[in-house]
C-alpha positions in Angstrom: 0.0 0.0 0.0 1.4 3.4 -0.9 1.7 6.2 1.6 -0.8 8.2 -0.4 -3.4 5.4 -0.1 -2.8 5.1 3.7 -3.2 8.8 4.1 -6.5 8.8 2.1 -7.9 5.9 4.2 -7.0 7.7 7.4 -8.8 10.8 6.1 -11.8 8.6 5.3 -11.9 7.4 8.9 -12.2 11.0 9.9 -15.0 11.8 7.4 -17.1 8.7 7.8 -18.4 9.1 11.4 -20.3 12.3 10.5 -22.3 10.3 8.0 -22.5 6.9 9.8 -24.0 8.7 12.8 -27.2 8.6 10.8 -29.1 5.4 11.6 -30.1 5.0 8.0 -26.5 4.3 7.0 -25.9 0.6 6.9 -22.3 0.6 5.5 -19.5 2.8 4.5 -16.4 1.9 2.6 -13.4 3.3 0.6 -13.1 2.1 -3.0 -10.9 3.0 -6.0 -7.2 3.6 -5.9 -7.0 4.1 -2.2 -8.7 0.7 -1.5 -6.5 -1.0 -4.0 -3.4 0.6 -2.4 -2.2 2.3 -5.5 -3.0 6.0 -4.9 -0.4 8.6 -5.8 -0.2 12.3 -5.0 -2.8 13.2 -7.7 -5.4 10.6 -6.6 -8.8 11.5 -5.2 -10.6 9.7 -2.4 -13.7 7.7 -3.2 -16.1 6.9 -0.4 -19.4 4.9 -0.6 -22.3 5.1 1.8 -25.0 2.4 1.7 -28.4 3.6 3.1 -31.6 1.9 4.0 -33.2 5.0 2.5 -31.5 8.0 0.9 -31.3 11.3 2.7 -32.2 14.6 1.1 -29.5 16.7 -0.6 -30.0 19.3 2.2 -29.2 16.6 4.8 -26.0 15.6 2.9 -24.9 19.2 2.5 -25.4 19.8 6.3 -23.3 16.8 7.1 -20.6 17.8 4.7 -20.5 21.3 6.2 -20.1 19.8 9.7 -17.1 17.9 8.4 -15.6 21.2 7.1 -15.5 20.5 3.4 -14.9 23.1 0.6 -16.5 23.4 -2.8 -19.4 21.0 -2.1 -21.4 19.9 -5.1 -24.0 17.2 -5.6 -25.2 15.3 -8.7 -29.0 15.4 -8.9 -30.7 12.3 -7.7 -32.4 10.2 -10.3 -35.3 8.1 -9.1 -34.3 5.1 -11.1 -30.7 5.4 -10.1 -31.3 5.3 -6.3 -28.2 7.4 -5.7 -26.5 10.7 -4.9 -23.0 11.6 -5.8 -21.3 14.3 -3.8 -18.0 16.0 -4.7 -16.0 18.2 -2.3 -12.5 19.1 -1.2 -10.6 18.4 2.0 -7.0 19.4 2.5 -6.9 20.4 -1.2 -7.9 16.9 -2.3 -11.0 15.9 -4.2 -13.4 13.5 -2.4 -16.2 11.8 -4.2 -18.8 10.3 -1.9 -21.4 8.0 -3.5 -24.7 7.4 -1.7 -26.7 4.3 -2.7 -29.6 2.3 -1.3 -29.1 -1.2 -0.1 -31.7 -2.3 -2.7 -29.7 -0.8 -5.6 -26.4 -2.5 -4.4 -28.2 -5.8 -3.8 -29.9 -5.7 -7.2 -26.7 -4.8 -9.1 -24.8 -7.7 -7.5 -27.6 -10.1 -8.3 -27.8 -8.9 -11.9 -24.1 -9.5 -12.4 -23.8 -12.8 -10.6 -27.0 -14.5 -11.5 -28.0 -12.9 -14.8 -24.7 -11.8 -16.3 -26.1 -8.3 -16.7 -23.3 -5.8 -16.3 -24.8 -2.6 -17.8 -26.9 0.0 -16.1 -28.6 3.1 -17.3 -26.8 2.8 -20.7 -23.4 2.6 -19.1 -21.6 -0.6 -20.0 -20.1 -2.4 -17.0 -21.5 -0.1 -14.3 -23.0 -3.0 -12.4 -19.8 -5.0 -12.8 -17.8 -2.0 -11.5 -20.1 -2.0 -8.4 -19.4 -5.7 -7.8 -15.6 -5.1 -8.2 -15.6 -2.2 -5.8 -17.4 -4.3 -3.2 -14.8 -7.1 -3.5 -11.9 -4.7 -3.0 -13.5 -2.3 -0.5 -11.8 -1.1 2.7 -14.8 -1.2 5.1 -15.1 1.6 7.5 -18.5 0.8 8.9 -21.0 -2.1 8.7 -20.6 -4.9 6.2 -20.5 -5.1 2.5 
C-alpha cells in the first residue's frame, strides 16, 4: 500500500463518522485507488455510503458542512438510479462520496452474478464495477 493510499484511508476514517451517525446508513467503505493501495499524490478519495433509504440533498450538505469541506457539489438524484454523488474538497484533495440504497447495491450484484447483466442506465459495465468495488473495499462501517 502506498503512503498516499494510507493517508486517504486515514482521512476517510475522519469523514465517515459524520455520515454513519445517521441510523439509515448501513455501511461505509473506501473504494478506488486508495482501497487498491495504488494512490499517488494526484489521486482522489472515493467513499461509498449504503443507506436503507437515501437522505435529502440538504441533509447531505449539512453533514458535509459539519465535516468542514470546501467546494461542495451534488449530482441530482435520479429516481431510477437510487443514488446521490457528492464531490467536495478536503485538504486540497477531491473527495467523491457516493450514496446508494441497499436495494440498488443488492440488485446490481444479483444482476451481475445471477443474470450476467453488467450494464446499467446505458453505461456498460457499471454493475460489474459496483461488484468489483465491493470485492476490494476497505470497510469503515457495517458490512458489504
